[in-house]
C-alpha positions in Angstrom: 262.0 -151.0 -136.8 260.7 -148.8 -139.6 259.1 -150.7 -142.5 258.7 -154.0 -140.6 255.4 -155.6 -140.2 254.3 -158.7 -138.1 252.8 -161.6 -139.9 249.1 -162.1 -139.7 247.7 -164.9 -137.5 244.1 -166.2 -137.1 242.6 -165.1 -133.8 240.5 -167.8 -132.3 238.7 -165.5 -129.8 238.5 -162.0 -128.6 237.1 -158.7 -129.7 238.9 -156.2 -131.9 240.4 -153.4 -129.9 239.1 -150.0 -130.5 235.9 -151.2 -131.9 232.4 -149.9 -131.1 231.3 -153.5 -130.7 233.7 -154.4 -127.8 232.0 -152.5 -125.0 228.6 -153.8 -126.2 229.8 -157.4 -126.1 231.3 -156.9 -122.7 227.9 -155.6 -121.4 226.1 -158.7 -122.8 228.5 -160.9 -121.0 228.7 -159.2 -117.6 225.0 -158.3 -117.3 224.1 -162.0 -117.3 226.6 -163.0 -114.6 224.4 -162.4 -111.6 221.7 -164.7 -113.0 223.8 -167.8 -112.9 226.6 -167.2 -110.4 225.9 -169.1 -107.1 228.4 -167.6 -104.7 228.8 -164.0 -103.5 229.8 -161.7 -106.2 230.7 -158.0 -106.6 231.1 -156.2 -109.9 232.6 -152.8 -110.8 233.3 -151.7 -114.4 235.1 -154.6 -115.9 236.2 -156.2 -112.6 234.3 -159.1 -111.1 235.1 -160.8 -107.8 233.7 -164.1 -106.5 234.1 -165.4 -103.0 232.9 -168.0 -100.5 233.9 -168.9 -97.0 235.5 -172.3 -97.1 235.3 -174.2 -93.8 235.6 -177.7 -95.2 236.8 -179.2 -98.5 233.3 -179.6 -100.0 232.7 -175.8 -99.6 235.1 -175.2 -102.4 233.0 -177.1 -105.0 230.4 -174.4 -105.7 233.1 -171.7 -106.1 235.0 -174.0 -108.5 231.8 -174.6 -110.5 231.2 -170.9 -110.9 234.9 -170.4 -112.0 234.5 -173.2 -114.5 231.3 -171.6 -115.9 233.1 -168.3 -116.3 236.0 -169.9 -118.2 233.5 -171.7 -120.5 
């Protein structure tokens, strides 16, 4: 609709789109990942994959720990 504007909301996280700061902040985050990820990891551009072979239930714990660290 012409002349209609959305209401403002407070953003609790994120990086402004189209900023020069966004790519720099992404590099700060992804460049540190290999230092504290325990499991196998591959990175390409903004895509990161983690994996581990799970043969028994306890094998999943290190992978879950890495996923939890990523979320934090």
